[in-house]
C-alpha positions as CSV (number, residue, x, y, z in Angstrom):
1,M,21.5,7.8,-10.9
2,S,22.2,10.2,-8.3
3,W,20.7,13.7,-7.6
4,L,21.9,16.8,-7.1
5,L,19.8,17.9,-3.9
6,P,18.5,14.5,-2.4
7,S,16.4,16.0,0.3
8,A,14.0,17.2,-2.2
9,L,12.9,13.9,-2.5
10,G,11.7,13.7,1.0
11,V,9.9,16.6,1.0
12,A,8.1,15.7,-2.2
13,A,7.2,12.2,-0.6
14,V,5.6,14.2,2.6
15,A,3.5,16.6,0.3
16,A,2.1,13.1,-1.4
17,V,1.8,11.7,1.9
18,A,-0.4,14.4,3.4
19,T,-2.1,14.9,-0.1
20,I,-3.3,11.6,-0.5
21,A,-4.3,11.9,4.0
22,L,-6.6,14.7,2.7
23,H,-8.2,12.7,0.4
24,L,-9.0,10.4,2.7
25,I,-11.0,12.6,4.5
26,A,-14.8,13.0,3.2
27,R,-17.3,15.0,3.9
28,T,-21.2,13.9,2.9
29,R,-24.4,15.0,3.7
30,P,-26.7,12.8,5.8
31,V,-29.4,11.0,3.5
32,A,-32.9,12.3,4.0
33,E,-35.4,10.1,6.3
34,P,-39.3,10.5,6.3
35,L,-40.1,11.1,10.2
36,P,-43.5,9.8,11.5
37,T,-44.1,13.2,13.4
38,A,-42.4,16.5,13.3
39,R,-42.9,17.8,17.0
40,F,-39.8,16.1,18.4
41,V,-37.8,17.7,15.8
42,P,-36.0,20.9,17.6
43,E,-36.0,23.6,15.3
44,R,-32.2,24.1,14.7
45,T,-30.5,23.0,11.8
46,I,-29.0,19.5,12.2
47,H,-25.6,18.7,10.9
48,A,-24.7,15.1,11.0
49,R,-20.6,13.7,10.1
50,T,-19.9,10.5,8.5
51,R,-16.2,8.9,8.4
52,S,-15.1,7.4,5.2
53,V,-12.0,5.1,4.4
54,A,-12.1,5.1,0.8
55,P,-10.3,8.3,-1.1
56,S,-12.4,10.6,-2.9
57,D,-11.9,12.1,-6.6
58,V,-9.6,9.2,-7.5
59,L,-8.3,10.8,-10.7
60,L,-7.8,14.3,-8.9
61,L,-5.6,12.4,-6.2
62,V,-3.6,10.7,-9.1
63,L,-3.4,14.2,-11.1
64,R,-2.3,15.8,-7.6
65,V,0.2,13.1,-6.4
66,A,2.1,12.5,-9.9
67,A,2.6,16.6,-10.2
68,I,4.3,16.6,-6.3
69,A,6.5,14.0,-7.5
70,A,7.4,15.2,-11.0
71,L,8.4,18.9,-9.3
72,G,10.2,17.0,-6.4
73,F,12.4,15.1,-9.3
74,A,12.8,18.4,-10.8
75,V,14.3,20.3,-8.0
76,A,16.3,17.0,-6.6
77,G,18.1,17.3,-9.9
78,P,18.7,13.7,-11.6
79,V,21.8,13.1,-13.3
80,A,23.3,9.9,-14.9
81,A,25.7,7.9,-12.8
82,A,29.6,7.7,-13.5
83,P,30.5,4.7,-15.4
84,R,31.4,2.0,-12.9
85,G,35.4,1.7,-12.6
86,R,36.3,4.3,-14.8
87,V,39.6,6.6,-13.4
88,L,40.4,9.9,-15.5
89,R,43.9,11.1,-14.6
90,I,44.9,14.7,-14.5
91,I,48.6,15.5,-14.6
92,A,49.9,18.8,-13.3
93,A,53.7,19.2,-14.7
94,D,56.2,21.8,-13.2
95,R,57.4,24.6,-16.0
96,S,59.0,27.0,-13.2
97,R,62.9,27.7,-13.2
98,D,62.8,25.0,-10.0
99,V,63.0,22.6,-13.2
100,A,66.4,21.0,-13.7
101,S,65.7,19.1,-17.3
102,F,62.7,20.0,-18.9
103,A,63.4,16.9,-21.3
104,E,62.9,14.6,-18.1
105,V,59.4,16.5,-17.0
106,R,58.3,15.8,-20.8
107,D,59.5,12.3,-20.8
108,S,57.5,11.7,-17.8
109,V,54.1,13.1,-18.7
110,R,54.3,11.4,-21.8
111,A,54.3,8.2,-20.1
112,L,51.8,9.1,-18.0
113,R,49.4,10.4,-20.6
114,H,46.4,8.5,-21.4
115,S,43.2,9.3,-23.7
116,G,41.4,11.3,-21.6
117,A,43.8,12.7,-19.7
118,V,44.1,16.9,-18.6
119,L,47.4,18.1,-18.5
120,I,48.0,21.1,-16.3
121,A,51.0,23.5,-16.8
122,F,52.0,25.8,-13.9
123,D,54.7,28.0,-12.6
124,S,53.5,30.7,-10.0
125,V,50.3,30.2,-11.8
126,A,48.4,27.1,-13.7
127,A,47.1,26.8,-16.8
128,R,45.1,23.7,-18.4
129,A,47.4,22.7,-21.4
130,S,44.9,22.5,-24.6
131,G,45.4,22.2,-28.3
132,L,46.9,19.9,-31.2
133,N,50.2,19.8,-28.9
134,P,49.7,20.4,-25.4
135,M,53.5,19.5,-24.7
136,E,54.1,23.0,-26.4
137,A,53.0,24.3,-22.7
138,L,56.1,22.9,-20.7
139,S,59.0,25.0,-21.4
140,R,60.6,27.0,-18.9
141,S,58.9,30.2,-17.7
142,G,61.4,31.7,-15.5
143,A,59.2,32.2,-12.8
144,P,59.0,30.8,-9.5
145,G,56.8,27.6,-9.1
146,S,53.6,27.4,-6.9
147,I,52.2,24.1,-5.6
148,S,49.1,25.9,-4.7
149,A,48.3,27.0,-7.7
150,A,48.2,23.7,-9.5
151,L,46.3,22.0,-7.0
152,A,44.0,24.7,-7.2
153,L,43.4,24.4,-10.8
154,A,43.4,20.6,-10.7
155,E,40.6,20.9,-8.4
156,R,38.5,23.1,-10.5
157,E,39.4,20.5,-13.2
158,A,38.1,17.4,-11.3
159,A,34.9,19.2,-10.1
160,L,34.1,19.3,-14.1
161,L,35.9,15.9,-15.3
162,A,33.7,14.2,-12.4
163,P,30.4,13.4,-14.3
164,Q,32.4,11.4,-16.6
165,A,34.5,9.0,-14.3
166,D,34.0,7.3,-10.9
167,S,37.6,8.1,-9.5
168,L,39.9,11.0,-10.2
169,E,44.1,10.2,-10.1
170,L,46.5,13.3,-9.4
171,V,49.7,13.0,-10.6
172,L,52.5,16.0,-10.0
173,V,55.2,16.0,-12.0
174,S,57.7,18.4,-9.8
175,P,61.4,18.9,-8.1
176,L,58.9,19.8,-5.4
177,T,61.1,22.2,-4.0
178,N,60.9,24.6,-0.6
179,E,59.9,28.0,-3.2
180,E,57.1,26.2,-4.3
181,I,55.4,25.2,-1.1
182,D,53.6,28.4,0.7
183,F,51.2,28.5,4.0
184,A,48.4,27.4,1.7
185,T,49.7,24.6,0.2
186,R,48.1,22.4,3.0
187,N,44.5,23.7,3.0
188,I,44.3,23.4,-0.5
189,R,46.1,19.8,-0.4
190,N,43.6,19.2,1.9
191,A,40.5,19.6,-0.1
192,W,41.6,16.7,-2.6
193,R,39.9,14.1,-1.1
194,G,42.0,11.3,-2.0
195,R,45.6,10.2,-2.4
196,I,47.8,11.9,-5.0
197,R,51.0,10.7,-6.7
198,L,54.3,12.3,-7.0
199,V,56.3,12.2,-9.7
200,P,59.6,13.7,-8.5
201,V,62.0,15.4,-11.2
202,R,65.5,16.9,-10.5
203,A,65.4,20.1,-9.4
204,A,67.5,23.4,-10.7
205,P,70.9,24.6,-8.8
206,A,69.9,27.9,-6.8
207,P,71.3,30.4,-9.1
208,R,74.5,32.7,-7.7
209,F,74.3,36.5,-8.2
210,Q,76.6,39.3,-7.1
211,P,74.9,42.2,-6.2
212,L,76.3,45.9,-7.2
213,V,74.7,48.6,-5.5
214,E,74.8,51.9,-7.1
215,S,74.0,55.0,-4.7
216,S,74.3,59.1,-4.8
217,A,74.0,59.0,-1.1
218,P,76.7,59.9,1.2
219,S,79.8,57.6,2.1
220,S,78.7,58.5,5.9
221,D,75.0,57.3,5.3
222,P,75.1,54.0,7.4
223,V,73.3,52.0,4.7
224,V,75.9,53.2,2.3
225,A,78.6,52.3,4.9
226,A,77.2,48.5,5.3
227,L,77.4,48.1,1.4
228,A,80.7,49.3,1.0
229,L,81.8,47.4,3.9
230,G,80.0,43.9,2.1
231,G,81.7,44.6,-1.2
232,A,78.1,45.1,-3.0
233,L,78.6,49.1,-3.4
234,A,79.9,50.1,-6.8
235,P,79.8,52.6,-9.8
236,R,77.1,51.4,-11.9
237,G,74.9,47.9,-10.9
238,D,71.3,46.6,-11.4
239,I,70.5,47.7,-8.0
240,R,70.0,51.0,-7.2
241,L,69.9,52.5,-3.2
242,V,67.7,55.9,-3.1
243,R,67.7,57.1,0.4
244,V,65.0,60.1,-0.5
245,E,61.8,60.0,-2.7
246,P,62.3,58.6,-6.1
247,S,62.7,60.9,-9.1
248,R,61.2,61.0,-12.5
249,D,64.9,59.4,-13.6
250,D,64.9,56.6,-11.2
251,S,61.5,55.5,-12.3
252,V,62.6,55.1,-15.7
253,W,65.7,53.3,-15.1
254,V,64.0,50.8,-12.8
255,R,61.6,50.4,-16.1
256,A,64.1,49.7,-18.7
257,G,65.4,46.3,-17.3
258,S,65.6,43.7,-14.7
259,R,66.6,46.2,-12.5
260,V,65.8,46.6,-8.5
261,L,65.3,50.5,-7.0
262,L,65.5,49.9,-3.1
263,H,63.7,52.9,-1.8
264,W,65.3,53.4,1.8
265,P,64.3,56.5,3.5
266,A,66.8,57.8,5.4
267,A,64.0,59.9,7.8
268,D,60.4,59.6,8.1
269,S,60.0,63.0,6.3
270,D,61.4,61.3,3.1
271,A,58.6,59.2,2.0
272,M,55.0,59.4,0.9
273,W,53.6,56.3,2.6
274,T,50.6,56.1,4.7
275,P,51.4,56.8,8.1
276,R,51.2,54.6,11.2
277,P,48.1,55.7,13.4
278,S,50.8,55.9,16.4
279,I,54.3,55.0,15.4
280,D,55.7,52.4,17.7
281,A,59.3,50.6,18.2
282,I,59.5,47.0,18.1
283,G,62.8,44.7,18.6
284,G,63.6,43.0,15.5
285,V,63.5,42.6,11.8
286,M,64.5,39.8,9.4
287,S,64.4,38.9,5.6
288,S,65.0,35.8,3.9
289,S,69.0,35.8,4.7
290,G,69.1,36.8,8.3
291,T,67.3,38.9,11.3
292,V,68.5,42.0,12.8
293,V,67.8,42.4,16.5
294,G,67.8,46.1,17.8
295,R,65.1,48.9,18.6
296,F,63.4,50.3,15.7
297,P,60.8,53.2,15.3
298,R,57.7,52.0,12.9
299,A,56.3,55.1,10.9
300,W,54.9,53.6,8.1
301,S,52.2,51.0,7.2
302,L,53.3,49.1,3.9
303,A,51.1,47.6,1.3
304,G,53.0,45.0,-1.3
305,T,54.8,42.0,-1.6
306,P,56.3,40.9,1.8
307,V,60.2,41.1,1.4
308,A,61.1,41.5,5.3
309,R,58.9,41.6,8.0
310,W,59.0,42.7,12.0
311,S,59.5,40.5,14.7
312,D,55.4,40.2,14.7
313,G,54.7,39.8,11.5
314,E,54.1,43.3,9.9
315,A,55.7,43.8,6.6
316,A,59.0,45.7,6.9
317,A,59.7,45.9,3.5
318,V,57.8,45.4,0.4
319,E,58.1,44.7,-3.2
320,H,56.2,46.5,-6.6
321,A,56.7,45.3,-10.1
322,A,57.9,48.4,-12.3
323,G,58.1,47.2,-15.9
324,A,60.6,45.1,-16.7
325,G,61.9,45.4,-12.9
326,C,60.7,45.7,-9.3
327,I,60.5,48.6,-6.5
328,R,61.4,47.9,-2.9
329,D,59.9,49.6,-0.1
330,V,61.7,49.5,3.0
331,G,60.6,50.9,6.2
332,V,63.5,50.4,8.6
333,L,64.6,53.3,10.1
334,I,67.8,53.4,11.0
335,D,69.8,55.9,13.7
336,P,73.0,57.7,12.2
337,A,74.3,57.0,15.4
338,S,74.3,53.7,15.8
339,D,77.0,51.1,14.6
340,I,74.0,48.5,14.0
341,T,74.9,48.4,10.1
342,L,78.4,47.5,10.6
343,R,78.1,44.2,12.1
344,A,77.8,40.8,10.5
345,P,74.1,40.3,11.3
346,F,73.0,43.7,9.4
347,E,75.2,42.3,6.4
348,R,73.0,39.1,6.7
349,F,69.8,40.8,6.8
350,I,70.5,43.1,4.0
351,A,71.4,40.4,1.5
352,G,67.8,39.4,1.2
353,L,66.9,42.7,0.2
354,L,69.2,43.0,-2.5
355,A,68.2,39.6,-4.2
356,P,66.5,39.5,-7.4
357,C,62.9,41.0,-8.3
358,G,60.8,37.8,-6.9
359,G,63.8,36.8,-4.6
360,V,66.1,33.7,-4.6
361,G,63.8,30.8,-4.1
362,A,65.4,27.8,-2.2
363,M,66.0,25.1,-4.6
364,R,66.2,22.6,-2.2
365,P,64.0,19.4,-2.2
366,A,61.3,19.5,0.1
367,G,61.9,17.0,3.4
368,A,60.4,13.7,3.6
369,G,57.6,14.6,6.0
370,V,56.3,17.2,3.5
371,R,56.0,14.9,0.8
372,R,54.3,12.8,2.7
373,I,51.8,15.2,3.4
374,L,51.3,16.2,0.0
375,A,51.4,12.6,-1.3
376,G,48.4,11.3,1.6
377,G,47.1,7.9,1.2
378,G,44.2,5.5,1.0
379,A,42.4,5.0,-2.3
380,L,42.0,7.8,-4.9
381,A,39.8,10.4,-5.0
382,S,36.2,9.6,-5.4
383,A,34.2,11.3,-8.5
384,A,31.1,11.6,-6.4
385,T,33.0,13.8,-3.1
386,M,34.6,16.5,-6.2
387,R,31.9,17.1,-8.0
388,D,30.3,20.9,-7.7
389,R,26.9,20.2,-6.8
390,T,26.5,23.8,-6.7
391,S,27.2,25.1,-10.5
392,E,25.7,21.4,-11.7
393,S,22.7,20.9,-13.5
394,S,20.3,18.3,-14.1
395,P,19.4,17.9,-18.0
396,W,16.0,16.7,-16.9
397,T,14.9,19.5,-14.7
398,S,13.7,21.7,-17.0
399,S,11.6,18.5,-18.3
400,L,10.4,17.6,-15.2
401,L,9.1,21.0,-14.3
402,A,6.9,21.7,-17.8
403,L,5.4,17.7,-17.0
404,G,4.6,18.9,-13.3
405,A,3.1,22.6,-14.8
406,A,0.9,20.2,-17.1
407,L,-0.2,17.8,-14.3
408,L,-1.6,21.0,-12.5
409,L,-2.9,22.4,-15.3
410,L,-5.0,19.2,-16.0
411,E,-6.1,18.9,-12.2
412,L,-7.7,22.5,-12.3
413,A,-9.6,21.4,-15.5
414,V,-10.6,18.0,-14.0
415,R,-12.0,19.8,-10.6
416,R,-13.8,22.8,-12.0
417,S,-15.3,19.7,-14.2
418,V,-16.1,17.7,-10.8
419,R,-17.9,20.6,-9.6
420,R,-19.8,21.4,-12.3
421,R,-21.1,17.9,-12.3
422,A,-22.1,18.4,-8.5
């Protein structure tokens, strides 16, 4: 037996002791005695007090203590203790584009599954695999993987399974690539109070692509010149560079397939974005593929998924989904008289902006240090520490509340009866 709110038992105990103490204080009238003469009696009311160590109204005392105990137990929330020694397993299996062989993932899951085990399939989102054949959920999704999403769902499932087990084991079947680990992964991992079993599988090779960019901007445009120098400019392509406000035709084009509309205004008047409270300048901008150092004015505050950042961390370019494709808003203003776009650092920087929607992930397996942090050490997670006490309820609370109310009503009836007899 365990309790959802053990402190309520202490409060109930204090209330019961106070009730008993009050019953030990009894006030009685003194016994009338005949006096030989009344002339020595002062002409005022005489009160006498006597002390008694015997409790008064024992039946009332028993009813009151029992009612306090019932209400205290109801608030404390008794729950059945988990079976001693029982271990439940949660398996988080990767189904993202980072996996090289899904047959390898399925074989690993089959070897680990047993009665009562929970299967979670994850890519950029995680979901519990259910139905007659949960293994059907382990098929390639094409989306990037997220260890954070898998761990977050595993912890929610653990809170539901905790009342049924003594310990919980989390198994992570994944290639554990750098793409799947983000800034939130470590904090979410620390919420799992026990070790995690890692089952690595082979990672898929990083996809190779040749960006082809079409644009109606003049060849003298500095960005167009950089694309032509790098061999990315073409009459037709899956990337369209727009240096003015996109037209309706541009919106229809990007939604029709897996395409990228690169909205890169040539001047601060060519975009309807949110302006910054004050325009300032910063000394560098970086994408996933490179960094450019220079003096860049910042005219807008961009909202969306960052694909490039200024040197202070603020978003310099963001991405929005648009049908089957995406729109990338780039707030990097280029001086037309500058030759910065013809240099090698700018060529590396712009390569990150020409990646497919969602970016090209780092398919390399995470290092040994990252894996040690994910695996952790020590014992398995205790079910008692994983229980969600805030949402869990006791099956006996309603019965104990009803019992407490009945005892209080009975106490009221007995107290009225005692007063009538007195």
